[in-house]
N, C-alpha and C positions, 0 to 999 in steps of 0.2 A: 138745605142739603148739607152744608158744612156742619151745622149744629148736630144733625142726626148722626152723621158719620163720626163726629168727635165723641158723642155720647155712647155710641155703640162700641167704640174702641175702649173707652173708659170702663164700661160695664164688663167687657170681655176680660180686661185685666183684673177687675174685682172678682169675677167668678174664678179666675185662676188662683187669685190670692186666697179666696175662701176655701178652695179645695186643697190647699197646702197645709199639711199638719206637721208642725215642727216636732222632730223626734224627742221623746222624753229621755232624760239622762238621769240615772240613779238606780243602780242595782247592786251596790257594793255589799250590803249585809250578807246576802245569800252566798255570794262568791267567796267572801271571807270565811264563812262558816264551813263551806265545802273544802277549803284549803287547810283547815285545822286537823292535826293528827288525832287519832283516838287512843293513844297510849295512856293507860291509867296512871302511870307514874308522873305524868306531866300535867295532871289536872290542876294542881295548885298554881304552877307557873303560867298555865294557860289562862286561868282566871285573873291572875295578876296582870297579864298582858292584855286581856280582853277589856279591862276597864279603861286604860288609856286609849285603846283603839275604838272603844265604844263611844268615845266622845269626839267624833268628827263633826262637831257643831258647825264648823265653817261651811260644810256641804249644803246645809239648808239655806243660809243667806245667799250662797252662790246661785242656787237654783232660783230663788226669788228674784235675784238681781237680773238673771238672764230672762226670766219671765217678764219683768218690767220693760225690758228692751223691746218687747213685742209692740208696745204702745208708745214707744219713744219717737217723737218727731225730730227731724233735723232742720237746720236753718234753711237749707236749700234741698230741693228734690233733684237727684242726679247731679248735684253740685252746680246746677244752673238755675232752675226755677225757684224764685223766692218763696219761702215757706215760713216767714217770720211770725205770722199771726196764728200758727197752729200750736196748740198746747198739748203736751204729752198726757197720756192717760193717767188718771188719779193724781193730777197735779193741781194744787191750789195756788192761785196767784193774786196779788193785791190788785185793786181796781186801777185802771189806767187813767192818767190825767188827760185833759183835752190836748195838751202839748204832745203827749205820747201817741195819742190817736192820730194827730196830724202828721207826726213823724212817720208812723207806719204806713199811712195812706200815701204819703209822698214816696216812701221807699218802694211800695208796690207799683206806683205809677211811673217812676223814673229809673227803676233798676235797669241795668244794661240788657237783661233778658226781655224786658218789656218791649224794647225797640225791635228786637228780633221777632217776638211773638206778633206784634202789630204788623211787621213786614210780611209775615206769612199770611195773616188774615187778610191784609190788603191785596196780596197777590191772588188769593183764592176768590175774593170778591170781584176783582177785576176780571179774572178768567171766566167767572159766571155772569159777568156784565150785570151785577146786581143793582147798580145805579147807573143807568145809561147816560144820564146827564154828565157824568164824570168823563166819558169817552175813554179811548184806549191810549196806548203809547206811554212814554215816560211821564208826560204831564198828567195823564189820567191816573197813572199809578200814584203819583204824588198826591192827587186829590183823595184817592182812596186811603192813602197812608195817613194823612193828617186828620181826616174825618174819623178814622178808626182809632187813632191815638187819642183824639179829643173825647171820643165816646168812652174809652177805657179809663182815662184819667178822671173824667167827670163822675163816672159811676163809682170809682174807688173813693173819691172824696165824699160823695154823698152817703155811701153805705158804710164807710169805715171811719169817717171823721165828723161830718156836719151833724147828721141825725144821731149817731151814738153820743156825741158830746152834748147835744141839746136835750136828749131824752135819758141820759145816764145809762146807756146800754153798752154791753160788752160785745163787740162784733168779732172777737177772736173765736177760732174753732177749737172747741174742747173735745179731744179724742175720747171715744168710748173705750175702745181697745179690748173689749171682751164680749163674749156672746157669739151667737151664730151669724152666718152671712146675712140672712134676711133681717135679723134684729139690728145689726150694725148699719146695713144699707138704709133701713127705714129711719134709724136714728139720724144718720148723717144728712139724708135728704130733708128730714123734718126741721133741720136747723134753718131752713129758709123761713119757716113760720115761727120758730121758737128760738129765743136767744136768752142770754143771761143779762141780768142787770148788774150795775156796778156794785150793788149791795150783795150779790151772790144768788139772788133768786132767779126765777124764770118768768118770761113775759113774751107777748106777741112781738115778733121781729119787725117792728115798724121801720127800723133802719133799713132793712133789706127790701121789703115790699114797697114802701113809700119812697125810699131813697132811690131805688132802681127806676121807679116811675118818674121821679123828679128828673133824673138824669136823661131819661128818654124824652121828656118834655123839653128840657133845655136844648137837646140836640136839634129840635125844630128851628132853632135860631140860626143854625149854620148849614142845614141841609137844603137842597133845592126845593122849590115849592111843591113839585109833585110828590115829594117824600114827607110832606108835613101833614098828611091826612091822619085822622084818628086811627085808621087801620095800620098805617105804617108806624105811627108812634107806639101803638099797642104791641106791634110785632117786636120793636126794639126793646120795649119793657120786658116782654116775655122772654126774649133772647137773653137779656141780662140776668134775669132770675134763674132761667134754666141752666145757663153756664155756671152760675154760682152753685146751684144744686149739684151739678156734675162734679164741680171742683171739690165740694164738701165730701162727696163719696170717695173721690180719689185720695183726699187727705186722710180720711179714716183708714184706708187700707194701705197707704204708703208705708207705714212702719212694718207691716207684714211683708210687703214686697221687698223692702230694703233689707229686712232681716234674712229673707230667703235667698235673694239673688245678689244684692249690691253691697251689703255690709258697710254702708256709709255711716261713719261715726258722728258726724256733725254737719 
């Protein structure tokens, strides 16, 4: 229930983002021509003045720069949610070292916002009584909390550090930043199955698919025995992959939402 409602809200935001068309700015030539007088005696002076004015070369770079902002990622979303692993559109970065991959997965797992997010997920899970063995009350909430935190941290390290370092894969999200709504949505969700290599090519995203499965399997070590069935483990694996896919979609359209509504610079 919580996964479907989260995904529905994300897709609604994406539809709103896709329907927003940023206004085009650039109509100066015609307005300047209409402002010129027609007096024949001033033709020579007008031609002399037209050449300096006809060289507003800075206007083109300004338009391109503002266009690039459409695909520009920020370090945090709304100043809270970590977005360190998102790469702005048309940006080429050097491959990450194993140390850098470890650092980023640690930042994602232990950022202050992660504790808040885990607290919300634990509260929802307790309200739905998703794991009856944890019971209710403060002690029950504590069990939901540390299990959820362990799930999140384990999946982050598997998908962002262990498998990418071993397989030389780049788990960062590379923003497409252009094209229609369907194209960008399909691209972002496909990053579950396709990722970049450290050499810059594309390959099957073993880090995501196998890494999320490994995290779900490891969770069997600390969940109660009724939660260790193949079905329950498969559900946790599917939940991890689905949430990552929804996150990719949101990251793809975050620059559009930011440019349109929030104007966050970094």
